[in-house]
C-alpha positions in Angstrom: -132.2 0.1 72.6 -135.0 1.6 70.5 -135.5 5.1 71.7 -138.7 5.6 73.7 -139.4 1.8 74.1 -138.3 -1.0 76.4 -137.5 -3.4 73.6 -133.8 -4.1 73.0 -132.6 -4.8 69.5 -129.9 -7.5 69.4 -129.0 -7.4 65.8 -130.1 -6.1 62.4 -131.6 -8.6 60.0 -130.4 -6.6 57.0 -127.4 -4.2 56.8 -128.5 -1.1 55.0 -125.0 0.0 54.4 -125.0 -2.2 51.3 -127.2 0.4 49.6 -130.6 0.6 48.0 -132.3 -2.4 46.5 -132.4 -3.0 42.8 -133.1 -5.9 40.4 -130.1 -8.1 39.5 -128.5 -8.0 36.1 -130.2 -11.3 35.1 -133.5 -9.9 36.3 -134.3 -12.9 38.5 -133.3 -11.6 41.9 -133.1 -8.6 44.1 -129.8 -7.2 45.3 -128.2 -4.2 47.0 -126.5 -1.4 45.2 -123.1 -2.8 46.0 -124.0 -6.3 44.7 -124.8 -8.0 48.0 -127.7 -10.5 47.6 -131.0 -9.7 49.1 -133.4 -12.5 50.0 -137.0 -11.2 50.3 -138.3 -13.0 53.4 -141.7 -11.3 54.1 -144.2 -11.4 56.9 -147.8 -10.1 56.5 -148.6 -7.5 59.1 -151.3 -5.8 57.2 -152.8 -4.0 60.3 -149.5 -3.0 61.8 -150.0 0.8 61.6 -153.7 0.6 62.3 -153.9 -1.7 65.3 -150.7 -1.6 67.3 -149.1 1.0 69.6 -145.5 2.0 69.2 -144.5 -0.3 72.1 -146.3 -3.2 70.5 -144.9 -2.4 67.1 -141.4 -2.4 68.6 -141.9 -5.8 70.1 -143.3 -7.2 66.9 -140.5 -5.9 64.7 -137.8 -7.1 67.1 -139.3 -10.6 67.1 -139.3 -10.6 63.3 -135.8 -9.3 63.1 -134.5 -12.0 65.4 -136.3 -14.6 63.3 -134.5 -13.5 60.2 -137.3 -11.8 58.3 -136.3 -9.0 55.9 -139.6 -7.4 54.8 -142.7 -6.6 56.7 -145.8 -6.1 54.5 -148.1 -3.4 56.1 -150.8 -1.1 54.9 -151.1 2.7 55.4 -154.9 2.8 54.7 -155.7 -0.5 56.3 -158.2 -3.1 55.4 -160.3 -3.4 58.6 -162.2 -0.1 58.3 -158.9 1.7 58.2 -160.4 5.0 57.1 -163.0 5.4 59.7 -161.8 3.4 62.7 -159.0 5.3 64.3 -155.6 3.8 65.1 -154.5 3.2 68.7 -153.6 6.9 69.2 -157.1 7.9 68.1 -156.1 9.1 64.7 -157.5 8.5 61.2 -155.3 8.7 58.2 -157.1 11.2 56.0 -158.9 14.4 56.6 -162.5 14.0 55.4 -161.4 10.8 53.7 -159.7 12.9 51.1 -156.4 11.2 49.8 -155.0 14.6 49.0 -155.3 15.7 52.7 -153.4 13.5 55.0 -153.5 13.6 58.8 -150.0 14.4 60.1 -150.7 12.8 63.5 -151.6 9.5 61.9 -148.7 9.6 59.5 -146.3 10.6 62.3 -147.1 7.2 63.8 -146.4 5.5 60.5 -143.1 7.3 60.3 -142.1 6.1 63.7 -142.9 2.5 62.9 -140.9 2.6 59.7 -138.0 4.0 61.6 -138.3 1.3 64.2 -138.2 -1.3 61.4 -135.0 0.2 60.1 -133.4 0.0 63.5 -134.2 -3.7 63.3 -132.8 -4.1 59.8 -136.2 -4.6 58.2 -137.7 -3.3 55.1 -141.4 -2.2 55.1 -143.3 -3.5 52.1 -145.5 -0.5 52.2 -149.0 -0.6 50.7 -150.3 2.9 50.2 -153.8 1.6 50.6 -155.8 -1.7 50.7 -157.6 -2.4 47.5 -161.1 -1.7 48.8 -160.4 2.0 48.7 -159.9 1.7 44.9 -162.5 -0.9 44.0 -164.7 -2.2 46.9 -165.8 -5.6 45.7 -165.8 -6.7 49.3 -164.6 -5.2 52.6 -165.3 -2.0 54.4 -164.2 0.6 51.8 -165.2 3.3 51.1 -163.8 3.9 47.6 -162.0 7.2 47.8 -159.5 7.0 44.9 -160.0 8.4 41.4 -157.8 9.1 38.4 -157.5 12.7 39.7 -156.3 12.1 43.2 -154.4 8.8 43.0 -151.3 10.5 41.6 -151.4 13.3 44.2 -151.6 10.7 47.0 -148.8 8.7 45.5 -146.6 11.8 45.2 -147.3 12.8 48.9 -146.1 9.4 50.0 -143.2 9.3 47.7 -141.9 12.6 48.9 -142.5 11.8 52.5 -140.4 8.6 52.3 -137.9 9.3 49.6 -135.1 9.6 52.2 -136.0 6.4 54.0 -133.9 3.5 52.7 -136.2 0.7 54.0 -139.2 1.0 51.7 -140.5 -1.3 49.0 -143.8 -0.1 47.5 -146.6 -2.6 47.2 -149.6 -1.4 45.3 -152.9 -3.3 45.1 -154.1 -4.9 48.3 -155.9 -8.2 47.6 -157.6 -6.9 44.4 -157.8 -7.7 40.7 -156.6 -4.6 38.9 -158.9 -5.2 35.9 -160.9 -2.1 35.1 -159.0 0.2 37.5 -155.5 -0.2 36.0 -155.3 3.5 35.3 -155.8 4.4 39.0 -152.9 2.1 39.9 -150.8 3.6 37.1 -151.5 7.0 38.4 -150.6 6.1 42.0 -147.4 4.4 40.8 -146.5 7.5 38.8 -147.1 9.6 41.9 -144.8 7.5 44.0 -142.0 7.8 41.4 -142.7 11.6 41.1 -142.2 11.8 44.9 -139.2 9.5 45.5 -137.5 9.9 42.2 -137.8 6.2 41.5 -135.6 5.2 44.5 -137.7 2.4 45.8 -138.8 -0.8 44.1 -142.5 -1.3 43.2 -144.7 -4.4 43.0 -148.4 -5.2 43.2 -150.4 -7.5 45.6 -153.3 -9.2 43.7 -156.3 -11.1 45.0 -156.1 -14.9 45.7 -155.2 -17.2 42.8 -153.7 -14.3 40.8 -150.3 -12.8 40.1 -149.5 -9.2 39.3 -148.1 -10.6 36.1 -151.5 -11.7 34.9 -152.5 -8.1 34.0 -149.6 -5.8 34.9 -146.4 -7.7 33.8 -145.6 -5.2 31.0 -146.1 -2.1 33.2 -142.7 -0.3 33.3 -143.3 0.6 37.0 -143.6 -3.0 38.1 -140.1 -4.1 39.2 -141.0 -7.6 40.3 -144.1 -9.8 40.3 -146.0 -10.8 43.4 -148.6 -13.5 43.5 -151.2 -14.7 46.0 -151.5 -18.5 46.0 -153.9 -18.1 48.9 -155.5 -20.3 51.6 -157.9 -22.5 49.7 -156.4 -26.0 50.3 -153.5 -28.0 51.6 -150.8 -28.9 49.1 -151.9 -26.2 46.7 -149.2 -26.2 44.0 -148.0 -22.7 44.3 -144.9 -23.7 42.3 -147.1 -23.8 39.2 -147.9 -20.1 39.7 -144.2 -19.3 40.2 -143.3 -21.3 37.1 -145.8 -19.2 35.1 -144.3 -15.9 36.3 -140.8 -17.3 35.8 -141.5 -17.8 32.1 -142.9 -14.4 31.4 -141.1 -11.9 29.2 -139.5 -9.5 29.8 -137.9 -11.4 32.7 -138.8 -10.1 36.2 -138.2 -11.5 39.7 -141.2 -13.2 41.2 -142.4 -14.1 44.7 -145.4 -15.7 46.4 -146.5 -12.7 48.5 -149.4 -14.4 50.3 -149.4 -18.2 50.5 -151.2 -20.4 53.1 -151.0 -18.8 56.5 -150.0 -20.6 59.6 -153.0 -21.1 62.0 -155.4 -20.3 59.2 -158.5 -22.5 58.7 -158.1 -24.4 55.4 -160.5 -22.8 52.9 -162.2 -21.1 56.0 -163.8 -24.5 56.9 -161.8 -25.9 59.9 -164.5 -28.4 60.8 -164.0 -30.0 57.4 -160.4 -29.3 56.5 -158.5 -28.4 59.7 -155.9 -25.7 60.0 -152.6 -24.9 58.2 -149.6 -25.6 60.3 -145.8 -25.3 60.2 -145.4 -28.0 57.6 -147.8 -26.2 55.3 -145.9 -23.0 55.4 -142.5 -24.8 55.0 -143.9 -26.7 52.0 -145.1 -23.5 50.3 -141.8 -21.8 50.9 -139.5 -24.5 49.5 -141.8 -25.3 46.6 -141.9 -21.6 45.6 -138.2 -20.7 46.0 -137.0 -23.9 44.3 -139.4 -23.3 41.4 -137.6 -19.9 40.8 -139.0 -17.4 43.3 -136.5 -14.7 44.4 -137.9 -14.9 47.9 -141.0 -15.8 49.9 -143.6 -14.3 52.2 -144.8 -16.1 55.4 -148.1 -15.2 57.0 -150.0 -16.0 60.2 -153.7 -15.6 60.4 -153.6 -14.1 63.9 -150.8 -11.7 63.2 -151.9 -10.0 60.0 -155.0 -8.8 61.8 -153.3 -8.3 65.1 -156.0 -10.4 66.8 -156.5 -10.1 70.6 -159.3 -11.5 72.8 -160.9 -8.0 72.7 -161.2 -7.9 68.9 -163.7 -9.7 66.8 -162.0 -12.5 64.9 -161.7 -12.1 61.1 -161.9 -15.4 59.2 -162.2 -17.6 62.3 -158.8 -16.5 63.7 -158.3 -18.4 66.9 -155.0 -17.1 68.4 -153.6 -14.0 70.0 -151.0 -12.2 67.8 -148.6 -11.9 70.7 -148.4 -15.6 71.4 -148.6 -16.5 67.7 -145.4 -14.7 67.1 -143.5 -17.8 68.1 -145.5 -20.4 66.3 -143.0 -23.0 64.9 -143.4 -22.1 61.2 -142.4 -18.4 61.8 -139.1 -19.5 63.4 -138.4 -22.0 60.6 -138.6 -19.5 57.8 -135.1 -18.2 58.5 -133.7 -21.5 57.5 -134.9 -21.0 53.9 -133.0 -17.7 53.8 -129.9 -19.2 55.4 -129.8 -22.1 52.9 -130.2 -19.8 49.9 -127.5 -17.4 51.1 -125.0 -20.2 51.9 -124.5 -21.0 48.2 -123.9 -18.8 45.1 -127.0 -16.7 45.0 -127.5 -15.3 41.5 -126.8 -18.4 39.5 -129.7 -20.4 40.8 -132.3 -21.8 38.3 -135.2 -24.3 38.7 -134.3 -27.7 37.2 -136.9 -30.5 37.5 -134.8 -32.6 35.1 -132.5 -33.3 38.0 -135.2 -35.6 39.4 -135.1 -39.0 37.6 -138.7 -39.8 38.5 -141.4 -37.7 36.8 -143.1 -35.5 39.3 -146.9 -34.9 39.5 -148.8 -32.4 41.5 -149.6 -33.7 44.9 -148.6 -33.6 48.6 -145.3 -35.3 48.0 -144.2 -33.4 44.9 -140.4 -33.0 44.8 -139.0 -29.7 43.6 -135.4 -29.1 42.4 -133.1 -26.2 41.8 -129.4 -25.8 41.1 -126.8 -23.1 40.9 -123.0 -22.7 40.4 -121.7 -25.9 42.0 -124.7 -27.0 43.9 -128.2 -28.7 43.7 -131.1 -28.5 46.2 -134.1 -30.9 46.1 -137.1 -30.6 48.4 -138.9 -33.8 49.3 -142.0 -32.8 51.4 -142.9 -36.3 52.8 -139.4 -37.6 53.1 -139.7 -39.9 50.1 -136.4 -41.1 48.6 -135.0 -38.8 45.9 -133.7 -40.4 42.7 -131.4 -38.0 40.9 -130.0 -37.9 37.4 -126.4 -36.8 38.3 -124.1 -34.9 36.0 -126.2 -31.8 35.5 -124.0 -29.7 37.8 -120.2 -29.1 37.8 -117.6 -31.4 39.3 -116.5 -35.0 38.9 -117.7 -35.8 42.5 -120.5 -34.4 44.7 -120.7 -34.0 48.4 -124.2 -34.8 49.7 -126.0 -33.5 52.7 -129.5 -33.7 54.3 -130.7 -30.3 55.4 -133.5 -30.2 58.0 -136.0 -27.4 57.3 -137.4 -27.6 60.8 -134.0 -27.0 62.6 -131.7 -25.6 59.9 -129.2 -28.3 60.7 -127.3 -30.2 58.0 -125.9 -33.8 58.1 -123.3 -35.1 55.7 -124.2 -38.2 53.7 -121.0 -38.9 51.8 -119.2 -38.2 48.6 -120.2 -39.7 45.2 -119.3 -39.7 41.6 -121.3 -37.1 39.7 -122.6 -39.4 37.1 -125.4 -41.9 36.5 -128.5 -42.2 38.7 -128.5 -42.4 42.5 -131.2 -42.7 45.1 -130.9 -40.7 48.4 -133.1 -41.8 51.2 -133.9 -39.2 53.9 -133.9 -39.9 57.7 -137.1 -40.8 59.5 -140.3 -42.4 58.5 -141.9 -41.0 55.2 -145.0 -39.0 55.8 -146.4 -35.6 56.2 -144.1 -33.3 58.2 -140.9 -35.4 57.5 -139.7 -32.9 54.9 -136.0 -32.6 53.9 -133.8 -30.8 51.5 -131.1 -32.9 49.7 -128.0 -30.7 49.0 -125.4 -31.8 46.5 -122.2 -29.7 46.2 -119.4 -29.9 43.7 -116.8 -31.4 46.1 -114.0 -29.3 44.6 -115.8 -26.0 45.5 -115.2 -26.3 49.2 -118.5 -24.9 50.3 -119.3 -24.8 54.0 -122.1 -26.5 55.8 -125.5 -25.8 54.1 -127.4 -23.1 55.8 -124.4 -22.0 57.9 -124.3 -18.3 59.0 -121.5 -17.6 56.6 -123.9 -16.4 53.9 -125.8 -14.2 56.3 -122.5 -12.7 57.7 -121.3 -11.9 54.2 -124.6 -10.2 53.4 -124.4 -8.1 56.6 -120.7 -7.4 56.2 -119.7 -9.1 59.5 -116.8 -11.1 58.1 
């Protein structure tokens, strides 16, 4: 039971006893200090500290833990007038909007939420500020950060949270860093001054950008985060991942803000409709199979913690509490389960596995392989024609993995040579997406997506 709340915690999503996070030796993934794999499965809860009570925060975090999320992305100095509109306890974060003078009452609330997240086995992807406090461009602002105070503020936060294991720093906040790189560098330096470099650091850019576009060479940037955004259905976020994957020096990469469930497509629902569970599944499997170390889910109602009493931002139409259980949110855990059910650190993207040349489009098939296995995502359930022989083993065991349910069905065993076509169940079309799994038959892997991988990560053998 979470102390001081009525929300029971059934299990931790991540076991912190595996130690702090670090970048893997091949620089493609994240892992714990003891070598256990870490799959970054994020949720955007940007207004968590600003708009929810402790009780509401506990309910939200428990829901996300039960759904297998591992990281909650939330902002200290929030986007929606976070400096001047108090939180639910009537507190504002800064005294006189001075980043060097923090309000202990406000930060005490942030502390409690971070601790609740740890009880749930969740990391907080902690944004020190939304980007409009560094460069306004749009939003409420005001701009309060300078070269002189950014490092001081970073140091304050670093020192405050240096002993909390469940922190990943995310600088930025929906902004292009061009022209203010030095401010972000100073804030990053302050964080490292304060926490001794304990926690990983990344950067959340504006839509259509990656942190790698301008900041890839920064020594403080441990992994790249991109925002593929909400502009259209079937947006090929795998192309952005491919670009980050090719950058040198090698760093892990992730889509940190793809199309949100229940978000109006390009903010024009009357013309384009709304993103649904298929859209978020498609973005996730495309990105991860293209080489991302993890993925972030988002829901338009949840990031802003929309209620009937609050003015909708961006045409949000749902209540955050009921939107917690939208189908796409529950289905994200099956991505994590699948990736952890096979050797984790050997995975590479490999489009040459697909015998038919792939073009951008709604039905684009994406392939990846690792030590003794191959995964291919077919978004519309079209047949998959594979060039066999690119993975180990003389024979392969084939499965269909259902990304809606996390269930796997055995297809059969085949020679690992030549070209073979695999036809998914159901009628081809939007929403009938499947993952083809091929295993080296001699490896003796369990059922794809089984809990074995999760149990190993959490030490529950």
